[in-house]
N, C-alpha and C positions, 0 to 999 in steps of 0.2 A: 504494500500500500504506500503510495507516494504521499509524503507529508507536505504541509504547506499548500499554498494556492498559487504556486509559481509556474505551473506547467504551461499555461498560455504564453507567459513571458519568455520562457525558455524556447518554446516553439518559434516565437517571433524573432528572437535574437540569436539563437544558436542553431545554425544549419546542421550541426552534428547530432542534434537531439534524437532524430529518427534512427541514428546509427548506434545509439546507446542500448545496452542490455537493460532489462528491468532493474537489476540490482544497481547498475551504474546510475540510472535515473533517480532511484531512491537515495543513493549516496549523495548525488548533487543536490537534490531537493532538501535533504535533511541537514545539509551543511550550508544552507543559504538563509540569510536573515534580512529583514528590512530595517533600515536605519534612517534617522532624520538628523540633519545638520543645519545649523544657523549660518547665515551669511558671515564669512570671516573665519569659520571653524576650519582647522587643519585636519583633513581626513587621513593623510598619509605623510609621514615625516621623514622621508628618505629611506635608504636601503635597510637601515636598522629597524625600521617599522615595516610592517607587512600586513596591510589591511585585508587584501584579497582582491579578486576580480570584481569590478563594479559595473552595474547597469544603472544608468540614470533614469529614474521614473519621473522626476520633476525637478526643475531648477537648472542651475548651471555650475559647472566646476571648471577650474583651470589647473593645469599641470605646469610646474615651473621648476627652475633650477636656481641655486644660490651660488654666487661667486664667492671667492675667498673674502672679499670686502663686504659681503652681505647684500650685494645687489641682486634683485630678483629678475629673472628672465623667463617670461611666460613662453612655454613651448607650444601649447595648444589648449583649446577649450573644449569642454564636453557639454553636450546639451541633451535634452530629453531623448531617450532611446539609444544614446551612445553607450558603448562598452569600453571600459578602460582596463588594460592588462598591466600597465606600468605600476599600478598600485599593488601588484603582486610580484614586484621586481625581485624579491628575496629568493624566489624559486626559478628565476630565469637568468642563467649565467651570462647571456648576451647583453643584459642591462647592467652596465658597469659604472653608471653614474647615478648620483642621488636625485630622485625625482620627488617633488613635494606636490600634494594635491590639496587645493583649498576650495571651499564653497564660495562662489561669487555671489550666489543668491541662496535663500533658504532652499534646501534640497531634500528630496526623498529618494533613497537609492536602495538597490539590492546589493548585498555583499556576499560573495561566494568564497569560502575558505581557500586560501592560497594552496595549502597542502593538498586538499582534496582535488582542486583543479589541476595541480601538478601531477597528482597520482593518475587522474583520468587521462591527462596528456601523454603520460608514459605508457599507458596500457591500451589506448584507443587512438588509432592513426587519424581519425576524423577530428578528434579534439586537438590533437597535435597540429594538424594542418590549419585549423581555425586559429590557434594560438599564434602560430608563426605569421599567418596572413595579417592578423590584427596588429601584431608587433611591427611588421613591415610598414603598415599604414601609418602607425604612430611615429615611427622613425622617419618616414617621409615628411610628416608634419614638422618634426623637429628640424630636419635639414632645411626645409623651406624657411622656417623661422631664422635659423642661423645664416642662411643666404641673405635674407633681408637685412639682418643686423650688420653683417660684415661688408656687404657689397652695394647696398642701396642707400641713396641719400635719404635724410629724414623726411623731407617734404613728400617724397614718393611713398615712403612707408606709411606716413600719416594719411595720405590720400587713399591708399589701399585699405587701411584700417577703417576709415570713415565710410567708404563705399561698401565694404564687407558688412559693417554694422547695419547700414541702411538696408542692404539686401536681406539680412536675416530677419529684420523686424517689418520690412515693407514700408517703413516710414523714413522721412528725411530728417527727423529729429533724433539725435543720439543723446540719450539721457545718462550721461556719464560726466563725472568731474574730471578736471585736468589731472588730478592725482590718480584717479582710477585708470585713465587712459595711459598714463605713464607706467603704471604698474603692469598693465596688460601688454604694453609694448616693450617693456624692459628698458625704459628711458627715465629721464629726470623730469619732474613736473615743470621746471623752468623752461626746459627745451620744448615741451608740448605747448605751454602757454605762449612762448615766443612764436612758434610756427602757426598756431591758431590765430594769433594776432595778424600775422602776415596774410593768412588765408582770408581773414575778415577784411583787411585793407584792400585785398584784391577782389572783394565782393563774391567770394566763393562760399563763405559760410557767415552765419550770424552767431555770435557767442554771447550766451547769458549764463547766469549762475546754474551750473549743473546740467546745462543743455547746449548742444551744438546743433544748429539747423543748417543743413546743406541748401544753399540758394542757387548754386550753379553747378550741376553735376557734370556738364560738358567741360567746364574749366578744371574741375577736380579730376576727371578722367584724363585730361590732357597732361596732367603731371605724371601719370604712370608710364 
């Protein structure tokens, strides 16, 4: 008998579900729990921590790294229905750097035991294939972030960020503070403020407290 009420979610998010034996399905379900986190909570604190594999049911998370000086670099963000395997980094030898996971908004998530997921990966080729495919996708996100930081000018990076945010919400208003944008982009608040002022002077955006409104998407796209 499968415990919990996670079967529908597993079917939706795990293509390997139909390839699990009944005992494997029961093992996965009995080692899964629901958790709620408040905005700003740290879910996963580096490789010494090992929360487990995460499915986002509600809210938004971000995965980030810390430099030796304590600077945060956001690697990627996770939204409703996303799956995160970096939060189970303790059982994956290929993940050799510390990844932290923070709740950007109040979140409801499913957490699957790292040890159990690792066990299933070792004994079931379909779970293993899923794990490596998901890890590859996340590493691709990380490389894209690093490429932006290392090789793109900040005006181009900020233009991409603002357009991405607008596309996600379907709105031209981005409700984020300069500090929040800096955190998500791995930059300094002063740099964000200075560039937004330039964008405002160029009539690309309007800036008010906690809100940036895109007024000319064509000009913004031209920066990319």
